[in-house]
mmCIF entry with sequence, helices, sheets and N, C-alpha, C, O atoms, coordinates in Angstrom:
data_MODEL
# 
_entry.id   MODEL 
# 
_entity.id                         1 
_entity.type                       polymer 
_entity.pdbx_number_of_molecules   1 
# 
_entity_poly.entity_id                      1 
_entity_poly.type                           'polypeptide(L)' 
_entity_poly.nstd_linkage                   no 
_entity_poly.nstd_monomer                   no 
_entity_poly.pdbx_seq_one_letter_code       MPVLDKQMRMKLQGELAYVNERLDQIRQNRDEQGYYNYEIELWKKKRQEIMNQLY 
_entity_poly.pdbx_seq_one_letter_code_can   MPVLDKQMRMKLQGELAYVNERLDQIRQNRDEQGYYNYEIELWKKKRQEIMNQLY 
_entity_poly.pdbx_strand_id                 A 
# 
loop_
_entity_poly_seq.entity_id 
_entity_poly_seq.num 
_entity_poly_seq.mon_id 
_entity_poly_seq.hetero 
1 1  MET n 
1 2  PRO n 
1 3  VAL n 
1 4  LEU n 
1 5  ASP n 
1 6  LYS n 
1 7  GLN n 
1 8  MET n 
1 9  ARG n 
1 10 MET n 
1 11 LYS n 
1 12 LEU n 
1 13 GLN n 
1 14 GLY n 
1 15 GLU n 
1 16 LEU n 
1 17 ALA n 
1 18 TYR n 
1 19 VAL n 
1 20 ASN n 
1 21 GLU n 
1 22 ARG n 
1 23 LEU n 
1 24 ASP n 
1 25 GLN n 
1 26 ILE n 
1 27 ARG n 
1 28 GLN n 
1 29 ASN n 
1 30 ARG n 
1 31 ASP n 
1 32 GLU n 
1 33 GLN n 
1 34 GLY n 
1 35 TYR n 
1 36 TYR n 
1 37 ASN n 
1 38 TYR n 
1 39 GLU n 
1 40 ILE n 
1 41 GLU n 
1 42 LEU n 
1 43 TRP n 
1 44 LYS n 
1 45 LYS n 
1 46 LYS n 
1 47 ARG n 
1 48 GLN n 
1 49 GLU n 
1 50 ILE n 
1 51 MET n 
1 52 ASN n 
1 53 GLN n 
1 54 LEU n 
1 55 TYR n 
# 
_struct_asym.id          A 
_struct_asym.entity_id   1 
# 
loop_
_struct_conf.conf_type_id 
_struct_conf.id 
_struct_conf.pdbx_PDB_helix_id 
_struct_conf.beg_label_comp_id 
_struct_conf.beg_label_asym_id 
_struct_conf.beg_label_seq_id 
_struct_conf.pdbx_beg_PDB_ins_code 
_struct_conf.end_label_comp_id 
_struct_conf.end_label_asym_id 
_struct_conf.end_label_seq_id 
_struct_conf.pdbx_end_PDB_ins_code 
_struct_conf.beg_auth_comp_id 
_struct_conf.beg_auth_asym_id 
_struct_conf.beg_auth_seq_id 
_struct_conf.end_auth_comp_id 
_struct_conf.end_auth_asym_id 
_struct_conf.end_auth_seq_id 
_struct_conf.pdbx_PDB_helix_class 
_struct_conf.details 
_struct_conf.pdbx_PDB_helix_length 
HELX_P HELX_P1 AA1 PRO A 2  ? GLN A 33 ? PRO A 2  GLN A 33 1 ? 32 
HELX_P HELX_P2 AA2 ASN A 37 ? LEU A 54 ? ASN A 37 LEU A 54 1 ? 18 
# 
_struct_conf_type.id          HELX_P 
_struct_conf_type.criteria    ? 
_struct_conf_type.reference   ? 
# 
loop_
_atom_site.group_PDB 
_atom_site.id 
_atom_site.type_symbol 
_atom_site.label_atom_id 
_atom_site.label_alt_id 
_atom_site.label_comp_id 
_atom_site.label_asym_id 
_atom_site.label_entity_id 
_atom_site.label_seq_id 
_atom_site.pdbx_PDB_ins_code 
_atom_site.Cartn_x 
_atom_site.Cartn_y 
_atom_site.Cartn_z 
_atom_site.occupancy 
_atom_site.B_iso_or_equiv 
_atom_site.pdbx_formal_charge 
_atom_site.auth_seq_id 
_atom_site.auth_comp_id 
_atom_site.auth_asym_id 
_atom_site.auth_atom_id 
_atom_site.pdbx_PDB_model_num 
ATOM 1   N N  . MET A 1 1  ? 0.842   -1.202 -0.016  1.00 0.00 ? 1  MET A N  1 
ATOM 2   C CA . MET A 1 1  ? 0.005   0.002  0.029   1.00 0.00 ? 1  MET A CA 1 
ATOM 3   C C  . MET A 1 1  ? 0.849   1.285  0.022   1.00 0.00 ? 1  MET A C  1 
ATOM 4   O O  . MET A 1 1  ? 0.447   2.248  -0.631  1.00 0.00 ? 1  MET A O  1 
ATOM 5   N N  . PRO A 1 2  ? 1.993   1.352  0.711   1.00 0.00 ? 2  PRO A N  1 
ATOM 6   C CA . PRO A 1 2  ? 2.769   2.555  0.673   1.00 0.00 ? 2  PRO A CA 1 
ATOM 7   C C  . PRO A 1 2  ? 3.231   2.962  -0.775  1.00 0.00 ? 2  PRO A C  1 
ATOM 8   O O  . PRO A 1 2  ? 3.404   4.150  -1.046  1.00 0.00 ? 2  PRO A O  1 
ATOM 9   N N  . VAL A 1 3  ? 3.424   1.998  -1.674  1.00 0.00 ? 3  VAL A N  1 
ATOM 10  C CA . VAL A 1 3  ? 3.838   2.320  -3.014  1.00 0.00 ? 3  VAL A CA 1 
ATOM 11  C C  . VAL A 1 3  ? 2.761   3.114  -3.715  1.00 0.00 ? 3  VAL A C  1 
ATOM 12  O O  . VAL A 1 3  ? 3.080   4.061  -4.433  1.00 0.00 ? 3  VAL A O  1 
ATOM 13  N N  . LEU A 1 4  ? 1.479   2.763  -3.535  1.00 0.00 ? 4  LEU A N  1 
ATOM 14  C CA . LEU A 1 4  ? 0.380   3.496  -4.097  1.00 0.00 ? 4  LEU A CA 1 
ATOM 15  C C  . LEU A 1 4  ? 0.362   4.897  -3.597  1.00 0.00 ? 4  LEU A C  1 
ATOM 16  O O  . LEU A 1 4  ? 0.187   5.841  -4.366  1.00 0.00 ? 4  LEU A O  1 
ATOM 17  N N  . ASP A 1 5  ? 0.544   5.047  -2.285  1.00 0.00 ? 5  ASP A N  1 
ATOM 18  C CA . ASP A 1 5  ? 0.560   6.389  -1.694  1.00 0.00 ? 5  ASP A CA 1 
ATOM 19  C C  . ASP A 1 5  ? 1.696   7.226  -2.275  1.00 0.00 ? 5  ASP A C  1 
ATOM 20  O O  . ASP A 1 5  ? 1.522   8.415  -2.539  1.00 0.00 ? 5  ASP A O  1 
ATOM 21  N N  . LYS A 1 6  ? 2.871   6.599  -2.476  1.00 0.00 ? 6  LYS A N  1 
ATOM 22  C CA . LYS A 1 6  ? 4.004   7.312  -2.998  1.00 0.00 ? 6  LYS A CA 1 
ATOM 23  C C  . LYS A 1 6  ? 3.731   7.681  -4.445  1.00 0.00 ? 6  LYS A C  1 
ATOM 24  O O  . LYS A 1 6  ? 4.064   8.790  -4.863  1.00 0.00 ? 6  LYS A O  1 
ATOM 25  N N  . GLN A 1 7  ? 3.140   6.795  -5.216  1.00 0.00 ? 7  GLN A N  1 
ATOM 26  C CA . GLN A 1 7  ? 2.809   7.067  -6.600  1.00 0.00 ? 7  GLN A CA 1 
ATOM 27  C C  . GLN A 1 7  ? 1.798   8.210  -6.711  1.00 0.00 ? 7  GLN A C  1 
ATOM 28  O O  . GLN A 1 7  ? 1.935   9.079  -7.572  1.00 0.00 ? 7  GLN A O  1 
ATOM 29  N N  . MET A 1 8  ? 0.774   8.210  -5.834  1.00 0.00 ? 8  MET A N  1 
ATOM 30  C CA . MET A 1 8  ? -0.225  9.254  -5.827  1.00 0.00 ? 8  MET A CA 1 
ATOM 31  C C  . MET A 1 8  ? 0.429   10.610 -5.479  1.00 0.00 ? 8  MET A C  1 
ATOM 32  O O  . MET A 1 8  ? 0.115   11.642 -6.072  1.00 0.00 ? 8  MET A O  1 
ATOM 33  N N  . ARG A 1 9  ? 1.305   10.568 -4.544  1.00 0.00 ? 9  ARG A N  1 
ATOM 34  C CA . ARG A 1 9  ? 2.013   11.829 -4.139  1.00 0.00 ? 9  ARG A CA 1 
ATOM 35  C C  . ARG A 1 9  ? 2.821   12.375 -5.277  1.00 0.00 ? 9  ARG A C  1 
ATOM 36  O O  . ARG A 1 9  ? 2.816   13.581 -5.528  1.00 0.00 ? 9  ARG A O  1 
ATOM 37  N N  . MET A 1 10 ? 3.538   11.477 -5.993  1.00 0.00 ? 10 MET A N  1 
ATOM 38  C CA . MET A 1 10 ? 4.350   11.937 -7.113  1.00 0.00 ? 10 MET A CA 1 
ATOM 39  C C  . MET A 1 10 ? 3.445   12.483 -8.226  1.00 0.00 ? 10 MET A C  1 
ATOM 40  O O  . MET A 1 10 ? 3.794   13.471 -8.872  1.00 0.00 ? 10 MET A O  1 
ATOM 41  N N  . LYS A 1 11 ? 2.316   11.864 -8.450  1.00 0.00 ? 11 LYS A N  1 
ATOM 42  C CA . LYS A 1 11 ? 1.397   12.329 -9.461  1.00 0.00 ? 11 LYS A CA 1 
ATOM 43  C C  . LYS A 1 11 ? 0.880   13.722 -9.090  1.00 0.00 ? 11 LYS A C  1 
ATOM 44  O O  . LYS A 1 11 ? 0.852   14.613 -9.939  1.00 0.00 ? 11 LYS A O  1 
ATOM 45  N N  . LEU A 1 12 ? 0.480   13.915 -7.859  1.00 0.00 ? 12 LEU A N  1 
ATOM 46  C CA . LEU A 1 12 ? -0.013  15.191 -7.427  1.00 0.00 ? 12 LEU A CA 1 
ATOM 47  C C  . LEU A 1 12 ? 1.078   16.285 -7.490  1.00 0.00 ? 12 LEU A C  1 
ATOM 48  O O  . LEU A 1 12 ? 0.792   17.437 -7.815  1.00 0.00 ? 12 LEU A O  1 
ATOM 49  N N  . GLN A 1 13 ? 2.337   15.899 -7.172  1.00 0.00 ? 13 GLN A N  1 
ATOM 50  C CA . GLN A 1 13 ? 3.420   16.874 -7.282  1.00 0.00 ? 13 GLN A CA 1 
ATOM 51  C C  . GLN A 1 13 ? 3.654   17.275 -8.748  1.00 0.00 ? 13 GLN A C  1 
ATOM 52  O O  . GLN A 1 13 ? 3.928   18.437 -9.050  1.00 0.00 ? 13 GLN A O  1 
ATOM 53  N N  . GLY A 1 14 ? 3.542   16.299 -9.641  1.00 0.00 ? 14 GLY A N  1 
ATOM 54  C CA . GLY A 1 14 ? 3.653   16.608 -11.064 1.00 0.00 ? 14 GLY A CA 1 
ATOM 55  C C  . GLY A 1 14 ? 2.549   17.540 -11.525 1.00 0.00 ? 14 GLY A C  1 
ATOM 56  O O  . GLY A 1 14 ? 2.809   18.492 -12.261 1.00 0.00 ? 14 GLY A O  1 
ATOM 57  N N  . GLU A 1 15 ? 1.322   17.281 -11.102 1.00 0.00 ? 15 GLU A N  1 
ATOM 58  C CA . GLU A 1 15 ? 0.206   18.169 -11.431 1.00 0.00 ? 15 GLU A CA 1 
ATOM 59  C C  . GLU A 1 15 ? 0.411   19.540 -10.880 1.00 0.00 ? 15 GLU A C  1 
ATOM 60  O O  . GLU A 1 15 ? 0.128   20.530 -11.554 1.00 0.00 ? 15 GLU A O  1 
ATOM 61  N N  . LEU A 1 16 ? 0.894   19.625 -9.674  1.00 0.00 ? 16 LEU A N  1 
ATOM 62  C CA . LEU A 1 16 ? 1.144   20.897 -9.023  1.00 0.00 ? 16 LEU A CA 1 
ATOM 63  C C  . LEU A 1 16 ? 2.207   21.702 -9.769  1.00 0.00 ? 16 LEU A C  1 
ATOM 64  O O  . LEU A 1 16 ? 2.069   22.915 -9.921  1.00 0.00 ? 16 LEU A O  1 
ATOM 65  N N  . ALA A 1 17 ? 3.253   21.043 -10.230 1.00 0.00 ? 17 ALA A N  1 
ATOM 66  C CA . ALA A 1 17 ? 4.293   21.702 -11.011 1.00 0.00 ? 17 ALA A CA 1 
ATOM 67  C C  . ALA A 1 17 ? 3.717   22.226 -12.315 1.00 0.00 ? 17 ALA A C  1 
ATOM 68  O O  . ALA A 1 17 ? 4.044   23.339 -12.725 1.00 0.00 ? 17 ALA A O  1 
ATOM 69  N N  . TYR A 1 18 ? 2.840   21.424 -12.995 1.00 0.00 ? 18 TYR A N  1 
ATOM 70  C CA . TYR A 1 18 ? 2.227   21.906 -14.230 1.00 0.00 ? 18 TYR A CA 1 
ATOM 71  C C  . TYR A 1 18 ? 1.332   23.106 -13.972 1.00 0.00 ? 18 TYR A C  1 
ATOM 72  O O  . TYR A 1 18 ? 1.370   24.070 -14.737 1.00 0.00 ? 18 TYR A O  1 
ATOM 73  N N  . VAL A 1 19 ? 0.525   23.077 -12.914 1.00 0.00 ? 19 VAL A N  1 
ATOM 74  C CA . VAL A 1 19 ? -0.369  24.188 -12.609 1.00 0.00 ? 19 VAL A CA 1 
ATOM 75  C C  . VAL A 1 19 ? 0.452   25.446 -12.303 1.00 0.00 ? 19 VAL A C  1 
ATOM 76  O O  . VAL A 1 19 ? 0.133   26.526 -12.799 1.00 0.00 ? 19 VAL A O  1 
ATOM 77  N N  . ASN A 1 20 ? 1.495   25.315 -11.500 1.00 0.00 ? 20 ASN A N  1 
ATOM 78  C CA . ASN A 1 20 ? 2.341   26.501 -11.191 1.00 0.00 ? 20 ASN A CA 1 
ATOM 79  C C  . ASN A 1 20 ? 2.963   27.080 -12.432 1.00 0.00 ? 20 ASN A C  1 
ATOM 80  O O  . ASN A 1 20 ? 3.029   28.299 -12.590 1.00 0.00 ? 20 ASN A O  1 
ATOM 81  N N  . GLU A 1 21 ? 3.436   26.191 -13.341 1.00 0.00 ? 21 GLU A N  1 
ATOM 82  C CA . GLU A 1 21 ? 4.046   26.648 -14.594 1.00 0.00 ? 21 GLU A CA 1 
ATOM 83  C C  . GLU A 1 21 ? 2.997   27.341 -15.457 1.00 0.00 ? 21 GLU A C  1 
ATOM 84  O O  . GLU A 1 21 ? 3.285   28.374 -16.061 1.00 0.00 ? 21 GLU A O  1 
ATOM 85  N N  . ARG A 1 22 ? 1.821   26.808 -15.521 1.00 0.00 ? 22 ARG A N  1 
ATOM 86  C CA . ARG A 1 22 ? 0.739   27.426 -16.327 1.00 0.00 ? 22 ARG A CA 1 
ATOM 87  C C  . ARG A 1 22 ? 0.399   28.797 -15.800 1.00 0.00 ? 22 ARG A C  1 
ATOM 88  O O  . ARG A 1 22 ? 0.247   29.747 -16.569 1.00 0.00 ? 22 ARG A O  1 
ATOM 89  N N  . LEU A 1 23 ? 0.278   28.906 -14.473 1.00 0.00 ? 23 LEU A N  1 
ATOM 90  C CA . LEU A 1 23 ? -0.013  30.211 -13.901 1.00 0.00 ? 23 LEU A CA 1 
ATOM 91  C C  . LEU A 1 23 ? 1.079   31.219 -14.201 1.00 0.00 ? 23 LEU A C  1 
ATOM 92  O O  . LEU A 1 23 ? 0.776   32.380 -14.478 1.00 0.00 ? 23 LEU A O  1 
ATOM 93  N N  . ASP A 1 24 ? 2.334   30.814 -14.155 1.00 0.00 ? 24 ASP A N  1 
ATOM 94  C CA . ASP A 1 24 ? 3.452   31.707 -14.527 1.00 0.00 ? 24 ASP A CA 1 
ATOM 95  C C  . ASP A 1 24 ? 3.333   32.146 -15.978 1.00 0.00 ? 24 ASP A C  1 
ATOM 96  O O  . ASP A 1 24 ? 3.516   33.322 -16.294 1.00 0.00 ? 24 ASP A O  1 
ATOM 97  N N  . GLN A 1 25 ? 3.027   31.209 -16.852 1.00 0.00 ? 25 GLN A N  1 
ATOM 98  C CA . GLN A 1 25 ? 2.887   31.573 -18.272 1.00 0.00 ? 25 GLN A CA 1 
ATOM 99  C C  . GLN A 1 25 ? 1.745   32.582 -18.492 1.00 0.00 ? 25 GLN A C  1 
ATOM 100 O O  . GLN A 1 25 ? 1.878   33.536 -19.259 1.00 0.00 ? 25 GLN A O  1 
ATOM 101 N N  . ILE A 1 26 ? 0.621   32.344 -17.797 1.00 0.00 ? 26 ILE A N  1 
ATOM 102 C CA . ILE A 1 26 ? -0.502  33.248 -17.908 1.00 0.00 ? 26 ILE A CA 1 
ATOM 103 C C  . ILE A 1 26 ? -0.114  34.652 -17.466 1.00 0.00 ? 26 ILE A C  1 
ATOM 104 O O  . ILE A 1 26 ? -0.412  35.643 -18.134 1.00 0.00 ? 26 ILE A O  1 
ATOM 105 N N  . ARG A 1 27 ? 0.556   34.707 -16.328 1.00 0.00 ? 27 ARG A N  1 
ATOM 106 C CA . ARG A 1 27 ? 0.990   36.030 -15.787 1.00 0.00 ? 27 ARG A CA 1 
ATOM 107 C C  . ARG A 1 27 ? 1.929   36.746 -16.747 1.00 0.00 ? 27 ARG A C  1 
ATOM 108 O O  . ARG A 1 27 ? 1.839   37.960 -16.923 1.00 0.00 ? 27 ARG A O  1 
ATOM 109 N N  . GLN A 1 28 ? 2.818   36.001 -17.357 1.00 0.00 ? 28 GLN A N  1 
ATOM 110 C CA . GLN A 1 28 ? 3.836   36.619 -18.260 1.00 0.00 ? 28 GLN A CA 1 
ATOM 111 C C  . GLN A 1 28 ? 3.169   37.101 -19.549 1.00 0.00 ? 28 GLN A C  1 
ATOM 112 O O  . GLN A 1 28 ? 3.549   38.139 -20.090 1.00 0.00 ? 28 GLN A O  1 
ATOM 113 N N  . ASN A 1 29 ? 2.181   36.358 -20.044 1.00 0.00 ? 29 ASN A N  1 
ATOM 114 C CA . ASN A 1 29 ? 1.576   36.670 -21.335 1.00 0.00 ? 29 ASN A CA 1 
ATOM 115 C C  . ASN A 1 29 ? 0.195   37.338 -21.232 1.00 0.00 ? 29 ASN A C  1 
ATOM 116 O O  . ASN A 1 29 ? -0.533  37.429 -22.221 1.00 0.00 ? 29 ASN A O  1 
ATOM 117 N N  . ARG A 1 30 ? -0.145  37.790 -20.059 1.00 0.00 ? 30 ARG A N  1 
ATOM 118 C CA . ARG A 1 30 ? -1.460  38.372 -19.812 1.00 0.00 ? 30 ARG A CA 1 
ATOM 119 C C  . ARG A 1 30 ? -1.720  39.557 -20.728 1.00 0.00 ? 30 ARG A C  1 
ATOM 120 O O  . ARG A 1 30 ? -2.807  39.663 -21.296 1.00 0.00 ? 30 ARG A O  1 
ATOM 121 N N  . ASP A 1 31 ? -0.750  40.453 -20.888 1.00 0.00 ? 31 ASP A N  1 
ATOM 122 C CA . ASP A 1 31 ? -0.959  41.656 -21.659 1.00 0.00 ? 31 ASP A CA 1 
ATOM 123 C C  . ASP A 1 31 ? -1.113  41.310 -23.128 1.00 0.00 ? 31 ASP A C  1 
ATOM 124 O O  . ASP A 1 31 ? -1.968  41.873 -23.812 1.00 0.00 ? 31 ASP A O  1 
ATOM 125 N N  . GLU A 1 32 ? -0.292  40.385 -23.623 1.00 0.00 ? 32 GLU A N  1 
ATOM 126 C CA . GLU A 1 32 ? -0.322  40.024 -25.049 1.00 0.00 ? 32 GLU A CA 1 
ATOM 127 C C  . GLU A 1 32 ? -1.572  39.209 -25.415 1.00 0.00 ? 32 GLU A C  1 
ATOM 128 O O  . GLU A 1 32 ? -2.179  39.450 -26.458 1.00 0.00 ? 32 GLU A O  1 
ATOM 129 N N  . GLN A 1 33 ? -1.951  38.273 -24.589 1.00 0.00 ? 33 GLN A N  1 
ATOM 130 C CA . GLN A 1 33 ? -2.996  37.349 -24.992 1.00 0.00 ? 33 GLN A CA 1 
ATOM 131 C C  . GLN A 1 33 ? -4.333  37.683 -24.277 1.00 0.00 ? 33 GLN A C  1 
ATOM 132 O O  . GLN A 1 33 ? -5.367  37.105 -24.612 1.00 0.00 ? 33 GLN A O  1 
ATOM 133 N N  . GLY A 1 34 ? -4.314  38.576 -23.333 1.00 0.00 ? 34 GLY A N  1 
ATOM 134 C CA . GLY A 1 34 ? -5.542  39.023 -22.663 1.00 0.00 ? 34 GLY A CA 1 
ATOM 135 C C  . GLY A 1 34 ? -6.292  37.907 -21.908 1.00 0.00 ? 34 GLY A C  1 
ATOM 136 O O  . GLY A 1 34 ? -7.492  37.713 -22.104 1.00 0.00 ? 34 GLY A O  1 
ATOM 137 N N  . TYR A 1 35 ? -5.606  37.221 -21.091 1.00 0.00 ? 35 TYR A N  1 
ATOM 138 C CA . TYR A 1 35 ? -6.237  36.169 -20.262 1.00 0.00 ? 35 TYR A CA 1 
ATOM 139 C C  . TYR A 1 35 ? -7.217  36.826 -19.291 1.00 0.00 ? 35 TYR A C  1 
ATOM 140 O O  . TYR A 1 35 ? -6.967  37.915 -18.775 1.00 0.00 ? 35 TYR A O  1 
ATOM 141 N N  . TYR A 1 36 ? -8.300  36.163 -19.061 1.00 0.00 ? 36 TYR A N  1 
ATOM 142 C CA . TYR A 1 36 ? -9.292  36.658 -18.121 1.00 0.00 ? 36 TYR A CA 1 
ATOM 143 C C  . TYR A 1 36 ? -8.954  36.174 -16.699 1.00 0.00 ? 36 TYR A C  1 
ATOM 144 O O  . TYR A 1 36 ? -8.313  35.141 -16.507 1.00 0.00 ? 36 TYR A O  1 
ATOM 145 N N  . ASN A 1 37 ? -9.408  36.957 -15.721 1.00 0.00 ? 37 ASN A N  1 
ATOM 146 C CA . ASN A 1 37 ? -9.159  36.547 -14.333 1.00 0.00 ? 37 ASN A CA 1 
ATOM 147 C C  . ASN A 1 37 ? -9.884  35.263 -14.031 1.00 0.00 ? 37 ASN A C  1 
ATOM 148 O O  . ASN A 1 37 ? -9.473  34.539 -13.124 1.00 0.00 ? 37 ASN A O  1 
ATOM 149 N N  . TYR A 1 38 ? -10.947 34.942 -14.746 1.00 0.00 ? 38 TYR A N  1 
ATOM 150 C CA . TYR A 1 38 ? -11.672 33.706 -14.586 1.00 0.00 ? 38 TYR A CA 1 
ATOM 151 C C  . TYR A 1 38 ? -10.761 32.503 -14.740 1.00 0.00 ? 38 TYR A C  1 
ATOM 152 O O  . TYR A 1 38 ? -10.773 31.595 -13.909 1.00 0.00 ? 38 TYR A O  1 
ATOM 153 N N  . GLU A 1 39 ? -9.971  32.497 -15.808 1.00 0.00 ? 39 GLU A N  1 
ATOM 154 C CA . GLU A 1 39 ? -9.048  31.390 -16.050 1.00 0.00 ? 39 GLU A CA 1 
ATOM 155 C C  . GLU A 1 39 ? -7.993  31.299 -14.952 1.00 0.00 ? 39 GLU A C  1 
ATOM 156 O O  . GLU A 1 39 ? -7.658  30.201 -14.507 1.00 0.00 ? 39 GLU A O  1 
ATOM 157 N N  . ILE A 1 40 ? -7.478  32.418 -14.522 1.00 0.00 ? 40 ILE A N  1 
ATOM 158 C CA . ILE A 1 40 ? -6.498  32.435 -13.472 1.00 0.00 ? 40 ILE A CA 1 
ATOM 159 C C  . ILE A 1 40 ? -7.114  31.853 -12.168 1.00 0.00 ? 40 ILE A C  1 
ATOM 160 O O  . ILE A 1 40 ? -6.475  31.078 -11.457 1.00 0.00 ? 40 ILE A O  1 
ATOM 161 N N  . GLU A 1 41 ? -8.325  32.240 -11.894 1.00 0.00 ? 41 GLU A N  1 
ATOM 162 C CA . GLU A 1 41 ? -9.004  31.713 -10.690 1.00 0.00 ? 41 GLU A CA 1 
ATOM 163 C C  . GLU A 1 41 ? -9.210  30.221 -10.776 1.00 0.00 ? 41 GLU A C  1 
ATOM 164 O O  . GLU A 1 41 ? -9.087  29.541 -9.757  1.00 0.00 ? 41 GLU A O  1 
ATOM 165 N N  . LEU A 1 42 ? -9.516  29.674 -11.937 1.00 0.00 ? 42 LEU A N  1 
ATOM 166 C CA . LEU A 1 42 ? -9.671  28.233 -12.107 1.00 0.00 ? 42 LEU A CA 1 
ATOM 167 C C  . LEU A 1 42 ? -8.360  27.537 -11.789 1.00 0.00 ? 42 LEU A C  1 
ATOM 168 O O  . LEU A 1 42 ? -8.357  26.552 -11.051 1.00 0.00 ? 42 LEU A O  1 
ATOM 169 N N  . TRP A 1 43 ? -7.231  28.027 -12.331 1.00 0.00 ? 43 TRP A N  1 
ATOM 170 C CA . TRP A 1 43 ? -5.949  27.403 -12.073 1.00 0.00 ? 43 TRP A CA 1 
ATOM 171 C C  . TRP A 1 43 ? -5.574  27.491 -10.613 1.00 0.00 ? 43 TRP A C  1 
ATOM 172 O O  . TRP A 1 43 ? -5.021  26.544 -10.053 1.00 0.00 ? 43 TRP A O  1 
ATOM 173 N N  . LYS A 1 44 ? -5.877  28.655 -9.968  1.00 0.00 ? 44 LYS A N  1 
ATOM 174 C CA . LYS A 1 44 ? -5.546  28.822 -8.557  1.00 0.00 ? 44 LYS A CA 1 
ATOM 175 C C  . LYS A 1 44 ? -6.386  27.828 -7.705  1.00 0.00 ? 44 LYS A C  1 
ATOM 176 O O  . LYS A 1 44 ? -5.895  27.270 -6.723  1.00 0.00 ? 44 LYS A O  1 
ATOM 177 N N  . LYS A 1 45 ? -7.622  27.630 -8.094  1.00 0.00 ? 45 LYS A N  1 
ATOM 178 C CA . LYS A 1 45 ? -8.503  26.698 -7.383  1.00 0.00 ? 45 LYS A CA 1 
ATOM 179 C C  . LYS A 1 45 ? -7.940  25.257 -7.539  1.00 0.00 ? 45 LYS A C  1 
ATOM 180 O O  . LYS A 1 45 ? -7.910  24.485 -6.580  1.00 0.00 ? 45 LYS A O  1 
ATOM 181 N N  . LYS A 1 46 ? -7.503  24.924 -8.755  1.00 0.00 ? 46 LYS A N  1 
ATOM 182 C CA . LYS A 1 46 ? -6.936  23.589 -8.961  1.00 0.00 ? 46 LYS A CA 1 
ATOM 183 C C  . LYS A 1 46 ? -5.691  23.389 -8.101  1.00 0.00 ? 46 LYS A C  1 
ATOM 184 O O  . LYS A 1 46 ? -5.488  22.329 -7.509  1.00 0.00 ? 46 LYS A O  1 
ATOM 185 N N  . ARG A 1 47 ? -4.857  24.441 -8.046  1.00 0.00 ? 47 ARG A N  1 
ATOM 186 C CA . ARG A 1 47 ? -3.633  24.411 -7.240  1.00 0.00 ? 47 ARG A CA 1 
ATOM 187 C C  . ARG A 1 47 ? -3.984  24.169 -5.754  1.00 0.00 ? 47 ARG A C  1 
ATOM 188 O O  . ARG A 1 47 ? -3.339  23.373 -5.072  1.00 0.00 ? 47 ARG A O  1 
ATOM 189 N N  . GLN A 1 48 ? -4.999  24.863 -5.286  1.00 0.00 ? 48 GLN A N  1 
ATOM 190 C CA . GLN A 1 48 ? -5.353  24.754 -3.863  1.00 0.00 ? 48 GLN A CA 1 
ATOM 191 C C  . GLN A 1 48 ? -5.883  23.369 -3.576  1.00 0.00 ? 48 GLN A C  1 
ATOM 192 O O  . GLN A 1 48 ? -5.613  22.819 -2.508  1.00 0.00 ? 48 GLN A O  1 
ATOM 193 N N  . GLU A 1 49 ? -6.635  22.784 -4.507  1.00 0.00 ? 49 GLU A N  1 
ATOM 194 C CA . GLU A 1 49 ? -7.168  21.419 -4.319  1.00 0.00 ? 49 GLU A CA 1 
ATOM 195 C C  . GLU A 1 49 ? -5.968  20.436 -4.252  1.00 0.00 ? 49 GLU A C  1 
ATOM 196 O O  . GLU A 1 49 ? -5.980  19.534 -3.415  1.00 0.00 ? 49 GLU A O  1 
ATOM 197 N N  . ILE A 1 50 ? -5.004  20.579 -5.057  1.00 0.00 ? 50 ILE A N  1 
ATOM 198 C CA . ILE A 1 50 ? -3.830  19.680 -5.031  1.00 0.00 ? 50 ILE A CA 1 
ATOM 199 C C  . ILE A 1 50 ? -3.076  19.871 -3.732  1.00 0.00 ? 50 ILE A C  1 
ATOM 200 O O  . ILE A 1 50 ? -2.670  18.891 -3.108  1.00 0.00 ? 50 ILE A O  1 
ATOM 201 N N  . MET A 1 51 ? -2.880  21.107 -3.310  1.00 0.00 ? 51 MET A N  1 
ATOM 202 C CA . MET A 1 51 ? -2.176  21.398 -2.063  1.00 0.00 ? 51 MET A CA 1 
ATOM 203 C C  . MET A 1 51 ? -2.872  20.760 -0.870  1.00 0.00 ? 51 MET A C  1 
ATOM 204 O O  . MET A 1 51 ? -2.230  20.241 0.043   1.00 0.00 ? 51 MET A O  1 
ATOM 205 N N  . ASN A 1 52 ? -4.209  20.811 -0.898  1.00 0.00 ? 52 ASN A N  1 
ATOM 206 C CA . ASN A 1 52 ? -4.997  20.230 0.205   1.00 0.00 ? 52 ASN A CA 1 
ATOM 207 C C  . ASN A 1 52 ? -4.789  18.713 0.241   1.00 0.00 ? 52 ASN A C  1 
ATOM 208 O O  . ASN A 1 52 ? -4.731  18.132 1.325   1.00 0.00 ? 52 ASN A O  1 
ATOM 209 N N  . GLN A 1 53 ? -4.679  18.083 -0.887  1.00 0.00 ? 53 GLN A N  1 
ATOM 210 C CA . GLN A 1 53 ? -4.455  16.627 -0.957  1.00 0.00 ? 53 GLN A CA 1 
ATOM 211 C C  . GLN A 1 53 ? -3.037  16.251 -0.506  1.00 0.00 ? 53 GLN A C  1 
ATOM 212 O O  . GLN A 1 53 ? -2.825  15.213 0.121   1.00 0.00 ? 53 GLN A O  1 
ATOM 213 N N  . LEU A 1 54 ? -2.074  17.118 -0.838  1.00 0.00 ? 54 LEU A N  1 
ATOM 214 C CA . LEU A 1 54 ? -0.677  16.812 -0.499  1.00 0.00 ? 54 LEU A CA 1 
ATOM 215 C C  . LEU A 1 54 ? -0.407  17.006 0.991   1.00 0.00 ? 54 LEU A C  1 
ATOM 216 O O  . LEU A 1 54 ? 0.322   16.226 1.604   1.00 0.00 ? 54 LEU A O  1 
ATOM 217 N N  . TYR A 1 55 ? -0.995  18.042 1.562   1.00 0.00 ? 55 TYR A N  1 
ATOM 218 C CA . TYR A 1 55 ? -0.587  18.374 2.953   1.00 0.00 ? 55 TYR A CA 1 
ATOM 219 C C  . TYR A 1 55 ? -1.735  18.340 3.901   1.00 0.00 ? 55 TYR A C  1 
ATOM 220 O O  . TYR A 1 55 ? -1.559  18.594 5.093   1.00 0.00 ? 55 TYR A O  1 
# 
C-alpha cells in the first residue's frame, strides 16, 4: 500500500508543477493574450485542491 501512496503523491506533485508553470505563463503573457481573471482563478483553485491533498 505505501507504493500506491507514494505514486499518488508523485502524481500530485507533477500536477502541481504543471499548474504552477501554467499560472506563470498566464501572468507573463497576460498583456499580449488578454487572459481573463476567470481562467487564473480556475488554475488557482486547482492548485489549492492539489495542495489540500498533499498536505
